[in-house]
VMD Tcl script that draws the C-alpha trace (Angstrom):
set ca {
  {-193.82 58.35 -13.77}
  {-195.85 57.22 -10.75}
  {-199.33 58.59 -10.03}
  {-199.44 61.15 -7.21}
  {-199.70 59.76 -3.70}
  {-203.22 60.56 -2.45}
  {-201.85 61.23 1.03}
  {-200.11 64.34 -0.33}
  {-202.56 65.69 -2.92}
  {-205.12 68.44 -2.36}
  {-208.50 66.76 -1.90}
  {-211.40 67.87 0.30}
  {-212.15 64.24 1.20}
  {-208.62 63.72 2.50}
  {-208.88 66.84 4.66}
  {-212.30 65.79 6.00}
  {-212.81 64.58 9.55}
  {-212.82 60.80 9.99}
  {-216.54 61.10 10.85}
  {-217.23 61.05 7.07}
  {-216.14 57.39 7.08}
  {-219.08 56.49 9.34}
  {-217.06 54.12 11.48}
  {-218.48 52.76 14.71}
  {-218.03 54.97 17.74}
  {-215.42 52.69 19.34}
  {-213.22 52.71 16.22}
  {-213.62 56.46 15.76}
  {-212.68 57.14 19.39}
  {-209.67 54.85 19.17}
  {-208.42 56.67 16.07}
  {-208.91 60.07 17.72}
  {-206.99 58.97 20.84}
  {-204.13 58.11 18.49}
  {-204.38 61.56 16.85}
  {-205.76 60.25 13.56}
  {-208.41 62.91 13.04}
  {-208.64 63.29 9.26}
  {-208.95 60.86 6.39}
  {-205.48 62.01 5.28}
  {-204.02 61.03 8.68}
  {-205.52 57.59 8.22}
  {-204.46 56.85 4.63}
  {-200.87 57.77 5.40}
  {-200.56 54.64 7.53}
  {-200.29 51.05 6.31}
  {-202.69 48.47 7.72}
  {-199.92 46.84 9.81}
  {-199.29 50.12 11.66}
  {-202.98 50.61 12.32}
  {-203.28 47.05 13.59}
  {-200.40 47.78 15.99}
  {-202.44 50.51 17.72}
  {-203.46 49.55 21.21}
  {-206.95 47.98 21.33}
  {-207.48 48.04 17.56}
  {-208.52 44.54 16.55}
  {-209.15 42.74 13.29}
  {-212.80 43.80 13.06}
  {-211.95 47.47 13.55}
  {-209.18 47.24 10.97}
  {-211.54 45.55 8.50}
  {-214.12 48.27 9.13}
  {-211.53 50.99 8.43}
  {-210.25 49.31 5.25}
  {-213.80 48.74 3.94}
  {-214.80 52.34 4.63}
  {-211.63 53.73 3.01}
  {-212.26 51.48 -0.02}
  {-215.84 52.75 -0.35}
  {-214.42 56.26 -0.63}
  {-212.15 55.13 -3.48}
  {-209.02 55.39 -1.35}
  {-206.43 52.95 -0.03}
  {-204.20 52.78 3.01}
  {-200.47 53.29 2.47}
  {-198.40 50.27 1.48}
}
mol new
graphics top color blue
foreach p $ca { graphics top sphere $p radius 0.5 }
foreach p [lrange $ca 0 end-1] q [lrange $ca 1 end] { graphics top cylinder $p $q radius 0.2 }
display resetview
């Protein structure tokens, strides 16, 4: 049996606004423009889909991944 997917479990951190990740303003604004407003919205996507967002570069992606990791979470595969 596989462990539950964190993108679908009940967790206050997942339902929190992306502001809790303390990303730079540019990255936060870019995520909001793409309607990624909660941590759950973010962890549902794999890194390759995030990287495909317009104007999201390698540094922003690295910042997102590092911040998600610090929270004990991972992006989707």
